[in-house]
Backbone bond lengths (Angstrom), bond angles and torsions (degrees), N, CA, C in turn:
res aa  C-N    CA-C-N  psi(-1)  N-CA   C-N-CA  omega(-1)  CA-C   N-CA-C  phi
1 M - - - 1.461 - - 1.521 108.56 -
2 K 1.356 113.22 133.78 1.458 118.05 -178.91 1.512 109.97 -81.56
3 K 1.269 117.27 135.37 1.460 123.26 -176.83 1.527 110.28 -92.50
4 H 1.392 115.58 130.65 1.476 121.09 177.89 1.518 109.54 -104.91
5 N 1.302 115.05 138.82 1.463 119.72 177.56 1.529 109.89 -78.33
6 A 1.310 117.91 146.09 1.465 123.31 176.81 1.528 110.28 -72.96
7 F 1.369 114.89 162.63 1.471 119.24 175.12 1.522 109.67 -61.94
8 T 1.313 113.64 142.00 1.463 117.03 170.69 1.524 108.21 -78.94
9 M 1.309 117.69 166.54 1.459 121.79 -179.87 1.526 111.34 -61.34
10 I 1.346 116.02 -38.08 1.465 119.62 -179.26 1.527 109.92 -66.48
11 E 1.357 115.88 -42.93 1.457 119.57 178.96 1.528 111.38 -63.70
12 L 1.338 116.60 -39.69 1.455 121.02 -179.96 1.523 111.33 -64.20
13 V 1.334 115.68 -43.97 1.468 119.91 177.97 1.527 110.57 -62.96
14 F 1.337 115.34 -41.25 1.462 120.27 -179.86 1.539 111.01 -61.63
15 V 1.341 115.95 -44.69 1.462 120.49 179.02 1.525 110.96 -62.31
16 I 1.339 116.64 -42.77 1.466 120.57 179.95 1.524 110.82 -62.37
17 V 1.338 116.41 -41.73 1.471 120.34 -179.98 1.527 110.58 -64.27
18 I 1.352 115.66 -45.55 1.467 119.75 -179.98 1.523 111.07 -61.13
19 M 1.351 116.38 -44.88 1.461 119.95 179.64 1.529 111.41 -64.10
20 G 1.324 116.18 -36.04 1.465 119.85 177.83 1.515 112.10 -65.02
21 I 1.350 115.35 -42.03 1.468 119.27 179.06 1.527 110.62 -64.26
22 I 1.344 115.48 -45.35 1.466 119.65 179.06 1.523 110.85 -61.63
23 G 1.348 116.05 -43.23 1.460 120.04 179.77 1.518 112.23 -63.50
24 K 1.344 116.42 -40.25 1.466 120.61 -179.54 1.523 111.05 -62.33
25 F 1.341 115.71 -49.82 1.463 118.64 -178.87 1.521 111.64 -69.29
26 G 1.320 116.78 -30.72 1.461 119.70 176.72 1.511 111.79 -64.77
27 L 1.334 116.93 -43.95 1.461 120.84 178.28 1.524 111.21 -65.77
28 E 1.347 115.89 -39.96 1.462 119.14 178.24 1.531 110.97 -63.99
29 F 1.331 115.95 -38.63 1.463 119.78 179.17 1.527 110.91 -65.08
30 I 1.341 115.73 -44.04 1.466 119.80 179.07 1.525 110.72 -63.83
31 A 1.358 115.78 -42.98 1.462 119.80 -179.95 1.523 111.28 -63.88
32 Q 1.346 115.90 -40.72 1.462 119.66 -179.97 1.531 111.23 -67.83
33 A 1.331 115.90 -39.30 1.463 119.74 178.40 1.528 110.77 -63.48
34 Y 1.337 116.02 -42.30 1.466 119.87 178.74 1.521 110.57 -66.14
35 N 1.345 115.62 -40.59 1.465 119.82 179.56 1.533 110.74 -62.82
36 N 1.336 116.46 -41.69 1.464 120.19 178.14 1.524 111.41 -63.78
37 Y 1.331 115.58 -41.59 1.467 119.96 178.29 1.522 110.89 -62.93
38 L 1.345 115.70 -42.60 1.458 120.44 -177.35 1.524 111.09 -63.39
39 F 1.329 116.40 -47.35 1.457 119.34 -178.88 1.528 111.57 -69.67
40 S 1.319 117.02 -32.27 1.461 119.53 175.46 1.523 110.89 -65.23
41 S 1.334 115.99 -40.90 1.464 120.45 178.19 1.527 110.97 -65.13
42 I 1.349 116.21 -43.53 1.464 120.54 178.40 1.526 110.59 -62.74
43 N 1.327 116.13 -43.92 1.461 120.36 -179.50 1.528 111.35 -61.61
44 N 1.326 116.98 -43.58 1.467 120.56 179.11 1.527 111.37 -63.69
45 T 1.344 115.79 -39.88 1.464 120.04 178.92 1.520 111.11 -64.82
46 L 1.343 116.28 -43.75 1.464 120.06 -179.72 1.526 111.03 -66.58
47 Q 1.327 116.42 -38.41 1.464 119.84 176.66 1.525 110.51 -59.25
48 S 1.327 115.51 -45.98 1.464 120.51 -179.26 1.523 111.64 -66.44
49 N 1.345 116.87 -43.93 1.465 120.68 -177.50 1.525 112.08 -65.03
50 S 1.329 116.62 -44.67 1.466 119.51 -179.45 1.526 110.78 -65.84
51 A 1.335 117.13 -38.05 1.468 120.36 178.10 1.526 111.22 -66.63
52 T 1.335 116.30 -38.60 1.467 120.45 179.34 1.523 111.17 -64.05
53 A 1.342 116.54 -46.23 1.462 120.69 179.34 1.523 110.93 -62.12
54 L 1.316 115.93 -42.45 1.462 120.57 -178.85 1.526 111.32 -64.23
55 E 1.318 117.02 -42.63 1.461 120.74 -179.70 1.524 111.47 -67.17
56 F 1.337 116.74 -38.17 1.465 120.66 178.28 1.526 110.53 -59.82
57 I 1.331 116.05 -46.63 1.465 120.68 -177.58 1.528 111.08 -69.81
58 S 1.322 116.48 -47.81 1.467 119.97 -175.43 1.527 111.78 -65.56
59 A 1.340 117.67 -34.12 1.465 120.14 179.19 1.518 111.20 -62.53
60 R 1.328 116.93 -33.64 1.465 120.62 179.85 1.522 111.79 -84.07
61 L 1.322 117.01 -32.55 1.460 119.80 176.87 1.528 111.72 -66.81
62 Q 1.304 117.52 -28.24 1.464 120.30 -179.98 1.525 112.00 -61.91
63 N 1.326 116.78 -25.70 1.467 120.89 -178.18 1.527 112.45 -102.01
64 R 1.312 116.98 20.13 1.468 120.71 -179.41 1.523 110.43 -78.97
65 I 1.324 116.44 157.43 1.460 120.75 162.36 1.524 104.99 -78.67
66 K 1.303 117.25 110.37 1.460 121.98 -160.91 1.519 114.09 -54.42
67 Y 1.330 117.04 -46.00 1.461 118.69 -174.34 1.525 112.83 -86.31
68 S 1.323 117.01 10.00 1.469 120.35 174.77 1.521 111.95 -89.64
69 T 1.322 118.54 -7.45 1.465 122.21 -169.73 1.523 111.48 -73.75
70 I 1.333 115.10 130.17 1.464 121.68 179.08 1.523 109.48 -130.39
71 D 1.334 115.21 165.76 1.461 120.14 167.33 1.519 108.33 -120.95
72 R 1.318 115.73 150.83 1.463 121.58 -176.99 1.519 111.19 -126.09
73 N 1.331 114.35 147.83 1.456 122.01 166.41 1.523 106.32 -94.33
74 T 1.321 116.92 106.60 1.466 121.01 -172.66 1.524 112.83 -94.59
75 S 1.333 117.52 14.91 1.467 119.18 177.38 1.524 111.02 -64.18
76 N 1.349 116.54 -24.97 1.462 121.30 175.08 1.528 108.51 -128.48
77 P 1.343 117.58 86.29 1.469 120.80 -176.04 1.522 113.96 -60.27
78 N 1.334 117.71 -19.64 1.462 120.46 -178.05 1.527 112.78 -79.64
79 N 1.325 116.85 -10.61 1.460 120.99 178.56 1.527 108.85 -93.56
80 A 1.325 116.30 102.26 1.469 120.75 -175.63 1.520 112.36 -73.89
81 N 1.331 117.94 -13.46 1.463 120.98 -176.23 1.527 113.09 -97.66
82 N 1.336 117.17 13.61 1.460 119.96 -177.58 1.530 111.27 -88.54
83 Y 1.322 117.01 49.83 1.463 120.89 -178.35 1.518 110.65 -130.30
84 N 1.323 115.58 160.75 1.457 123.56 174.42 1.519 108.60 -139.92
85 A 1.319 116.13 155.91 1.460 118.76 165.64 1.516 107.35 -59.27
86 I 1.305 117.73 138.73 1.456 120.90 -172.77 1.528 112.09 -59.30
87 Q 1.330 117.61 -25.80 1.462 120.62 -178.86 1.526 112.34 -68.88
88 V 1.347 117.64 -22.11 1.466 120.09 -177.05 1.522 112.22 -115.54
89 G 1.325 118.46 -6.32 1.463 121.81 -179.46 1.510 111.01 -93.62
90 G 1.330 114.78 -153.33 1.457 120.72 177.74 1.513 112.29 112.45
91 G 1.352 115.26 -178.29 1.452 120.53 -177.80 1.518 111.51 98.28
92 V 1.336 115.85 168.52 1.464 120.67 -174.21 1.518 112.21 -67.29
93 D 1.345 118.42 -21.64 1.461 120.42 -179.05 1.527 112.10 -76.35
94 Y 1.308 117.18 -17.95 1.463 120.53 -178.40 1.527 108.75 -96.02
95 T 1.312 114.87 104.18 1.464 121.33 -171.10 1.523 112.83 -109.80
96 M 1.321 117.36 7.02 1.466 120.14 -179.08 1.520 110.88 -134.00
97 L 1.321 114.59 136.82 1.456 123.05 173.73 1.526 107.07 -112.52
98 E 1.339 117.12 129.50 1.461 120.68 -171.68 1.532 109.64 -138.14
99 W 1.326 116.66 144.36 1.460 120.47 -178.36 1.526 110.78 -158.14
100 V 1.328 115.51 162.15 1.464 121.60 172.99 1.526 107.68 -89.98
101 A 1.328 115.81 129.14 1.466 120.97 -175.55 1.527 111.10 -95.42
102 T 1.312 116.16 138.29 1.463 121.39 171.92 1.527 109.61 -77.85
103 D 1.321 116.44 141.75 1.469 121.12 178.04 1.532 109.54 -76.85
104 M 1.342 115.62 77.54 1.456 119.64 -177.92 1.522 112.48 -72.42
105 D 1.327 117.39 -27.15 1.470 119.37 177.55 1.528 110.27 -62.29
106 G 1.339 115.90 -43.42 1.454 119.50 177.74 1.516 112.77 -69.89
107 F 1.337 116.55 -33.78 1.460 119.90 -178.94 1.529 111.30 -70.74
108 R 1.337 117.09 -28.71 1.473 120.00 177.24 1.526 111.86 -74.09
109 G 1.337 116.55 -24.86 1.456 119.61 -178.62 1.517 111.82 81.58
110 N 1.308 115.91 -170.62 1.461 122.85 -175.85 1.517 109.82 -118.64
111 S 1.321 116.96 112.34 1.462 120.98 -178.33 1.522 112.15 -68.74
112 L 1.339 117.10 -15.85 1.464 120.93 179.48 1.527 111.98 -93.45
113 D 1.327 116.12 7.28 1.465 120.03 -178.60 1.532 110.62 -63.41
114 T 1.308 115.09 149.97 1.471 120.08 -178.74 1.521 112.55 -80.32
115 E 1.335 117.14 -10.26 1.458 119.38 179.39 1.526 110.21 -70.32
116 A 1.333 115.56 152.80 1.464 120.23 -178.38 1.521 111.31 -64.81
117 V 1.333 116.56 -35.01 1.458 121.95 179.66 1.523 108.53 -115.28
118 N 1.324 116.29 133.47 1.459 120.78 -179.01 1.526 110.02 -86.92
119 F 1.327 117.11 94.72 1.453 121.38 178.25 1.528 109.82 -86.16
120 P 1.329 117.48 153.30 1.467 119.76 171.04 1.527 110.64 -61.80
121 N 1.323 116.40 155.63 1.471 119.62 175.31 1.524 110.72 -66.58
122 W 1.325 116.94 -34.76 1.465 121.19 173.52 1.524 108.08 -129.44
123 S 1.324 116.07 137.02 1.462 120.49 -170.75 1.516 113.57 -83.29
124 G 1.337 117.62 -24.00 1.458 120.72 -175.96 1.515 113.29 83.03
125 I 1.325 117.28 10.99 1.465 121.92 -177.32 1.528 109.81 -125.07
126 I 1.329 115.96 133.32 1.467 122.84 173.80 1.526 108.65 -107.98
127 D 1.310 116.54 131.92 1.468 121.21 175.34 1.530 107.73 -81.97
128 V 1.330 115.77 88.28 1.464 120.72 -173.95 1.529 112.41 -72.12
129 N 1.314 117.89 -13.94 1.467 120.96 -178.79 1.521 113.14 -99.74
130 N 1.318 116.76 6.30 1.465 119.98 -178.93 1.525 109.17 -79.76
131 T 1.323 116.47 113.29 1.469 121.02 -176.06 1.521 112.76 -72.06
132 A 1.335 117.27 -13.66 1.464 120.02 -179.79 1.527 112.15 -77.28
133 A 1.318 116.45 -11.45 1.463 119.66 -175.22 1.526 112.08 -72.57
134 G 1.317 118.10 -46.27 1.460 121.29 -178.27 1.523 111.28 66.57
135 I 1.347 115.82 -150.54 1.464 120.20 -178.07 1.526 111.87 -100.03
136 S 1.324 116.99 1.64 1.461 120.28 -175.30 1.519 113.49 -116.51
137 L 1.329 117.41 0.05 1.461 119.87 -177.27 1.520 110.94 -140.58
138 L 1.323 115.49 150.90 1.455 123.17 164.86 1.519 106.69 -122.64
139 I 1.327 116.43 132.42 1.459 120.86 -179.16 1.523 108.95 -106.32
140 S 1.330 115.46 124.23 1.463 122.22 -176.81 1.527 109.42 -119.59
141 P 1.325 117.89 100.31 1.473 120.72 -177.83 1.527 112.20 -57.45
142 K 1.321 116.00 141.67 1.466 124.48 177.92 1.527 113.17 65.45
143 T 1.322 117.13 15.21 1.466 121.22 173.68 1.527 109.01 -93.86
144 N 1.335 115.69 145.31 1.460 120.53 178.45 1.524 108.22 -130.38
145 T 1.324 116.48 99.52 1.464 120.53 -175.83 1.525 112.68 -67.47
146 T 1.315 117.74 -24.85 1.470 119.86 176.33 1.523 110.45 -65.57
147 K 1.327 116.31 -43.98 1.465 120.25 177.83 1.529 111.02 -66.85
148 I 1.330 116.54 -39.02 1.466 119.87 176.51 1.516 109.91 -58.67
149 N 1.313 115.89 -48.13 1.461 121.54 -178.09 1.531 111.50 -60.56
150 N 1.322 117.09 -45.62 1.465 120.84 -178.79 1.524 111.71 -61.87
151 L 1.331 116.56 -42.31 1.459 120.05 -178.33 1.522 111.56 -69.23
152 I 1.330 117.40 -41.90 1.463 120.28 178.19 1.522 110.70 -61.15
153 Q 1.308 117.54 -40.44 1.461 120.47 178.51 1.525 111.40 -63.37
154 I 1.318 116.53 -37.55 1.467 119.93 177.68 1.525 110.60 -67.12
155 L 1.324 116.99 -48.50 1.462 121.42 -176.35 1.523 112.53 -67.26
156 S 1.324 117.11 -30.33 1.469 121.12 -178.47 1.524 112.58 -96.61
157 N 1.330 116.58 5.16 1.468 120.57 -176.79 1.529 110.50 56.33
158 S 1.328 115.18 44.85 1.475 124.54 177.66 1.529 113.47 66.22
159 N 1.330 117.18 18.26 1.463 120.48 178.19 1.526 112.19 -88.01
160 S 1.330 116.95 -14.28 1.462 120.49 -176.30 1.524 109.14 -147.17
161 D 1.338 115.06 163.86 1.463 120.19 174.77 1.523 108.84 -150.06
162 I 1.316 116.73 -173.00 1.459 120.08 -175.12 1.525 112.40 -62.74
163 N 1.320 118.15 -27.49 1.461 120.94 -178.65 1.530 112.96 -74.95
164 D 1.335 117.00 -1.02 1.467 121.93 171.70 1.527 111.14 -101.87
165 S 1.320 116.86 0.77 1.460 121.58 -172.20 1.527 111.78 -85.02
166 A 1.327 114.29 172.94 1.465 120.51 177.56 1.518 109.16 -147.63
167 L 1.331 115.45 154.43 1.454 121.98 176.62 1.518 109.78 -104.03
168 Y 1.322 114.73 147.15 1.460 121.98 172.54 1.521 107.09 -123.63
169 F 1.340 116.37 122.14 1.460 120.72 -179.24 1.528 109.75 -84.77
170 I 1.322 115.74 121.34 1.464 120.86 -179.52 1.524 109.53 -67.51
171 G 1.333 115.53 125.49 1.457 121.17 -178.13 1.508 114.00 96.29
172 S 1.335 117.10 1.36 1.467 120.57 -178.21 1.527 111.09 -85.64
173 D 1.315 116.29 -171.54 1.464 123.62 -178.18 1.526 110.50 -56.93
174 Q 1.354 116.58 144.80 1.461 121.25 -178.23 1.529 112.36 -112.33
175 D 1.320 118.34 25.94 1.462 122.03 -178.97 1.527 110.18 -61.16
176 I 1.331 117.11 115.65 1.465 121.19 -176.09 1.522 111.95 -65.91
177 D 1.322 117.82 -21.61 1.466 121.04 -179.77 1.527 112.66 -85.96
178 A 1.334 117.63 3.33 1.463 120.86 -176.25 1.532 112.73 -106.64
179 Y 1.336 116.07 19.44 1.468 120.21 177.63 1.524 112.10 -101.17
180 G 1.346 116.46 -13.04 1.454 120.43 -177.11 1.511 113.84 96.65
181 W 1.332 118.06 17.04 1.466 121.00 -177.47 1.518 113.17 -65.59
182 D 1.334 117.91 -19.06 1.465 120.69 -178.20 1.523 112.64 -82.89
183 G 1.324 118.03 0.82 1.459 120.75 177.98 1.509 114.65 86.35
184 V 1.337 117.22 3.00 1.467 121.37 179.31 1.525 108.66 -98.95
185 P 1.333 118.76 125.51 1.470 120.40 -179.43 1.524 111.73 -59.99
186 I 1.314 116.76 142.06 1.461 121.62 175.96 1.526 109.04 -68.40
187 A 1.340 116.18 127.93 1.467 120.64 -170.53 1.520 113.90 -99.80
188 N 1.351 117.47 -7.57 1.467 119.51 -179.42 1.530 108.44 -153.43
189 Q 1.316 116.02 -170.51 1.462 120.66 -177.77 1.529 112.39 -100.57
190 N 1.326 116.90 19.94 1.459 120.76 -177.92 1.522 113.12 -96.19
191 S 1.331 117.98 5.53 1.456 121.93 178.45 1.527 110.51 -93.35
192 V 1.319 115.90 179.87 1.464 120.35 178.06 1.521 110.93 -68.44
193 M 1.331 116.37 -41.92 1.460 121.21 176.93 1.523 109.62 -92.33
194 H 1.328 115.56 139.97 1.464 121.55 -175.97 1.530 109.49 -120.10
195 P 1.339 117.96 97.00 1.470 121.15 -179.86 1.527 110.98 -61.03
196 I 1.329 115.73 134.34 1.469 120.08 -176.27 1.527 111.26 -132.52
197 I 1.334 114.53 165.41 1.460 122.42 171.29 1.522 107.54 -134.17
198 S 1.307 116.55 163.96 1.463 120.47 179.08 1.524 110.28 -87.38
199 T 1.310 116.05 167.67 1.468 122.54 176.29 1.533 108.30 -126.01
200 A 1.318 116.10 -173.11 1.464 120.07 178.43 1.527 111.69 -68.01
201 Q 1.338 116.58 -22.43 1.459 121.44 178.10 1.528 109.13 -94.46
202 V 1.341 117.32 128.13 1.468 120.76 -171.90 1.525 113.45 -72.95
203 N 1.324 117.83 -9.64 1.465 119.78 179.31 1.530 111.99 -106.50
204 Q 1.326 116.73 21.41 1.462 120.43 -177.58 1.528 111.66 -124.08
205 F 1.345 114.65 146.60 1.463 122.81 170.27 1.524 108.22 -119.00
206 A 1.325 116.19 136.34 1.464 121.47 172.98 1.524 108.14 -113.25
207 P 1.332 118.54 150.87 1.468 120.23 179.85 1.526 111.56 -72.05
208 L 1.321 116.46 136.57 1.467 120.63 174.81 1.519 110.25 -70.09
209 V 1.329 116.09 -38.64 1.471 122.13 177.63 1.524 108.35 -130.60
210 G 1.332 116.63 144.88 1.451 120.86 176.66 1.518 112.72 67.22
211 T 1.328 114.65 -159.03 1.466 121.92 177.74 1.524 108.24 -136.41
212 W 1.336 115.70 179.02 1.460 120.17 177.84 1.529 111.87 -89.59
213 A 1.318 117.53 5.85 1.466 120.82 179.75 1.528 110.32 -63.43
214 G 1.324 116.75 126.29 1.452 121.88 178.69 1.515 114.63 76.43
215 V 1.322 118.26 2.77 1.467 122.39 -179.08 1.527 109.32 -92.74
216 D 1.319 116.30 135.27 1.463 120.30 175.15 1.528 108.80 -76.02
217 V 1.318 115.88 101.24 1.466 121.60 179.48 1.526 108.50 -92.46
218 Y 1.316 116.45 125.02 1.458 121.67 -178.83 1.529 110.26 -98.68
219 E 1.305 115.09 159.81 1.466 120.16 -175.85 1.527 112.23 -71.12
220 Y 1.337 116.67 -33.14 1.462 120.33 -175.98 1.526 110.18 -110.60
221 Y 1.314 115.40 141.09 1.462 120.00 -178.40 1.524 110.98 -142.51
222 K 1.326 114.76 165.43 1.460 123.04 168.23 1.523 107.82 -122.13
223 L 1.325 115.54 147.10 1.460 120.58 178.58 1.523 109.34 -108.75
224 S 1.326 115.43 138.97 1.467 120.61 179.20 1.518 110.11 -135.25
225 W 1.332 115.47 144.27 1.466 119.06 174.59 1.532 111.55 -124.98
226 T 1.338 117.37 0.67 1.460 119.72 178.83 1.521 111.08 -156.42
227 A 1.312 115.00 155.57 1.457 121.74 165.70 1.524 107.55 -101.17
228 N 1.323 116.37 162.43 1.468 122.85 176.78 1.518 109.74 -128.09
229 A 1.317 115.83 154.73 1.459 120.52 176.10 1.520 109.71 -149.50
230 V 1.329 115.71 147.00 1.465 122.88 171.99 1.517 107.18 -121.57
231 R 1.332 116.32 126.07 1.461 121.46 -175.43 1.519 111.08 -125.81
232 F 1.332 115.28 135.69 1.466 121.27 172.23 1.524 108.90 -94.31
233 I 1.337 116.72 124.63 1.464 122.31 178.11 1.518 108.15 -113.28
234 D 1.321 116.36 115.68 1.460 121.43 -178.10 1.524 110.43 -71.40
235 N 1.332 116.10 146.17 1.462 121.94 177.06 1.518 108.78 -103.66
236 P 1.330 119.04 110.78 1.469 121.04 -176.27 1.524 113.84 -68.38
237 D 1.326 118.22 -10.04 1.464 120.35 -179.88 1.520 112.06 -70.49
238 Y 1.351 116.67 -20.13 1.458 120.02 178.71 1.527 108.38 -94.47
239 A 1.322 115.56 100.56 1.464 120.13 -175.59 1.519 111.81 -84.14
240 I 1.337 117.75 -22.88 1.460 120.53 -174.54 1.522 111.26 -84.93
241 S 1.307 117.16 -50.13 1.464 120.47 -178.58 1.522 110.30 -128.37
242 R 1.321 115.67 152.57 1.461 121.92 179.26 1.524 108.87 -66.09
243 R 1.310 116.39 121.95 1.456 120.44 -177.47 1.517 108.57 -145.59
244 G 1.317 117.37 132.32 1.456 119.52 -178.16 1.511 111.61 -160.78
245 S 1.325 116.60 -151.16 1.459 121.66 -176.64 1.524 109.98 -138.80
246 L 1.327 115.16 155.90 1.460 122.29 176.82 1.520 108.98 -106.94
247 W 1.337 115.24 132.18 1.462 121.37 -179.89 1.515 110.03 -122.18
248 F 1.332 115.46 146.47 1.461 122.97 178.51 1.525 108.70 -112.19
249 Y 1.350 117.02 130.10 1.467 123.03 -179.44 1.530 108.79 -115.82
250 Y 1.332 115.94 140.40 1.463 119.97 -177.33 1.526 110.31 -158.24
251 D 1.320 115.57 174.06 1.462 124.01 -179.74 1.532 111.75 64.07
252 Y 1.322 115.73 52.94 1.465 122.20 171.64 1.522 107.85 -147.80
253 R 1.335 116.65 154.69 1.448 121.73 -170.27 1.531 110.93 -129.37
254 P 1.335 117.64 102.91 1.469 120.70 -178.96 1.525 113.28 -58.64
255 W 1.337 117.53 -34.26 1.472 119.79 -178.67 1.531 112.23 -66.38
256 L 1.332 116.90 -15.82 1.466 121.39 175.42 1.527 111.59 -101.51
257 G 1.332 117.02 8.16 1.459 121.11 -179.90 1.515 114.06 87.80
258 E 1.324 117.93 5.22 1.466 121.29 179.81 1.522 110.31 -84.67
259 Q 1.352 115.84 150.66 1.457 120.68 -177.60 1.523 111.16 -133.48
260 W 1.331 114.43 166.04 1.466 120.74 179.80 1.521 112.15 -61.62
261 S 1.338 116.74 -28.19 1.462 121.30 -175.43 1.527 113.35 -87.49
262 D 1.341 118.05 -1.37 1.465 120.34 179.03 1.529 110.73 -66.04
263 A 1.313 115.33 150.39 1.469 120.24 179.94 1.523 112.03 -64.41
264 T 1.326 117.13 -26.45 1.467 120.67 -177.91 1.526 113.14 -84.51
265 T 1.324 117.54 -11.44 1.462 120.70 179.23 1.525 110.03 -70.35
266 K 1.311 116.31 134.41 1.464 120.67 179.03 1.531 110.12 -82.97
267 S 1.326 116.00 150.41 1.460 120.77 178.18 1.522 109.71 -143.83
268 A 1.326 115.40 155.90 1.463 121.30 179.30 1.522 108.82 -145.85
269 L 1.316 116.09 140.40 1.461 121.47 178.13 1.524 109.60 -74.47
270 I 1.329 116.03 124.40 1.461 120.39 175.98 1.516 110.25 -85.14
271 M 1.351 116.60 -50.97 1.459 120.01 -176.26 1.521 110.88 -164.23
272 Q 1.334 115.63 146.66 1.457 122.59 174.14 1.524 110.03 -101.34
273 N 1.347 115.59 173.53 1.466 122.93 178.42 1.529 112.39 57.98
274 V 1.324 115.79 35.48 1.465 121.28 177.05 1.527 108.45 -84.92
275 T 1.318 116.52 127.53 1.463 120.69 -179.63 1.524 112.57 -98.79
276 T 1.322 117.12 -24.76 1.468 120.52 -178.44 1.521 110.38 -146.87
277 F 1.335 114.95 134.68 1.467 121.41 169.05 1.518 106.61 -135.76
278 R 1.327 116.17 108.54 1.460 121.75 -176.17 1.531 109.40 -127.94
279 F 1.324 115.31 152.56 1.461 120.21 176.87 1.517 108.96 -152.06
280 V 1.323 114.54 149.44 1.458 121.34 177.78 1.523 107.35 -147.48
281 A 1.335 116.35 148.87 1.464 120.53 -177.81 1.519 110.62 -129.04
282 I 1.318 114.46 141.46 1.462 122.68 170.13 1.519 106.28 -126.25
283 G 1.335 116.01 108.39 1.452 119.37 -172.14 1.516 109.66 64.86
284 S 1.316 116.99 -128.81 1.465 120.96 179.17 1.525 112.31 -94.35
285 M 1.316 117.41 0.73 1.463 121.92 -179.70 1.529 110.00 -89.08
286 I 1.332 116.63 134.10 1.462 121.91 -177.96 1.523 109.50 -121.32
287 K 1.316 115.85 133.94 1.465 121.29 173.64 1.517 107.97 -113.97
288 I 1.328 116.80 126.54 1.461 120.84 -179.53 1.523 109.85 -120.34
289 Q 1.329 114.99 149.76 1.467 122.29 177.95 1.519 109.02 -130.53
290 V 1.315 116.08 132.65 1.462 122.52 176.13 1.520 108.24 -127.24
291 C 1.341 116.85 127.10 1.458 122.60 176.13 1.523 108.91 -118.82
292 V 1.322 116.28 136.11 1.462 122.11 -177.23 1.518 109.14 -124.27
293 G 1.350 116.62 133.36 1.456 122.79 177.93 1.517 111.36 -105.73
294 S 1.349 115.24 -174.71 1.462 120.75 -177.83 1.517 110.41 -124.92
295 D 1.332 116.55 139.00 1.458 121.18 175.27 1.520 111.94 -63.91
296 F 1.327 117.17 -30.27 1.460 120.92 -176.43 1.520 111.81 -64.39
297 I 1.320 116.13 -30.81 1.460 120.13 -179.99 1.520 109.33 -122.34
298 A 1.334 115.53 46.38 1.463 120.94 -176.73 1.519 112.08 -64.33
299 A 1.336 117.15 -25.42 1.461 120.40 -178.26 1.522 112.00 -78.88
300 E 1.329 117.95 -6.16 1.450 122.25 179.78 1.525 109.86 -116.67
301 D 1.316 115.39 151.79 1.461 121.03 179.28 1.526 108.76 -86.42
302 Y 1.329 116.52 77.25 1.461 122.19 -177.24 1.519 109.14 -128.08
303 S 1.316 116.29 121.69 1.460 120.57 178.53 1.522 109.32 -155.33
304 I 1.313 114.82 162.17 1.463 122.76 178.04 1.529 108.31 -111.93
305 C 1.333 116.81 134.34 1.458 121.54 -176.59 1.528 111.04 -116.43
306 K 1.319 114.63 144.98 1.460 121.92 174.10 1.526 108.37 -130.63
307 E 1.324 116.21 146.12 1.459 121.55 178.18 1.527 109.88 -129.33
308 K 1.325 114.96 152.42 1.464 119.54 176.33 1.518 109.50 -153.51
309 T 1.312 115.44 144.75 1.461 122.07 177.40 1.522 109.04 -106.54
310 I 1.335 115.71 130.13 1.462 121.83 -179.40 1.518 108.26 -114.49
311 Y 1.299 116.93 129.41 1.465 121.98 -177.49 1.520 111.42 -95.97
């Protein structure tokens, strides 16, 4: 048997040093690889979350009555007059975007209807030359108020119906104070929104308040049964960077004196860990920005932002 000499002390020390160097760089490589994976995962999540929030908001803004859009300073929810038309408002103090929504679900109609042709529930047309209307009726050809009522009850979970709805005449006055944003119910038909009720005839609208006497009735209209709002709520637990959540409010009617802050108004969480919610308007065009951060790196100012323009 051939005899092997043992390591000398110098060789042993050399081997230990080499193994230590290899081990050190190996651990650093593993740590760096894990760190890269972690931040890549966080970045992908933030990209997805910010895009989701942006799409949720923009999809609903597309169906707004364009000149109804306002922004609010919600630091004092009890002050109903803390709003501006979005074209003149803005800034960090304005944390809510609010608008009157068109009933697009009713306008699309029901594809499962038994009729041969799928008509919208409301046509968007007023027969202004119909002498049978008088000052107490509006006649809307191809409109079916029974179908409108049924759909609104479904969408509102029986909290609302057609008799809570209002008409907006396309091309009429654009006074931002005539939508009911101040919390005072509309008392006549001289405002931008026209509260209506149904009649025994499914193609007729009657005024909820007042009459149509002296009112400029336009041929084309939009029907609405709710306003919508998106609000940023700051989280005071984050002392280093602004971090909060976005909430969506719906199923309330400003023309009836209802507001986003009422106990009966429905709300839903859009997204948490939101660092920025900004909006600006030029004419009827709105640009919104949503930035989302991560709890994992809450101590750092790191977030992903998405922007979109809605016409």
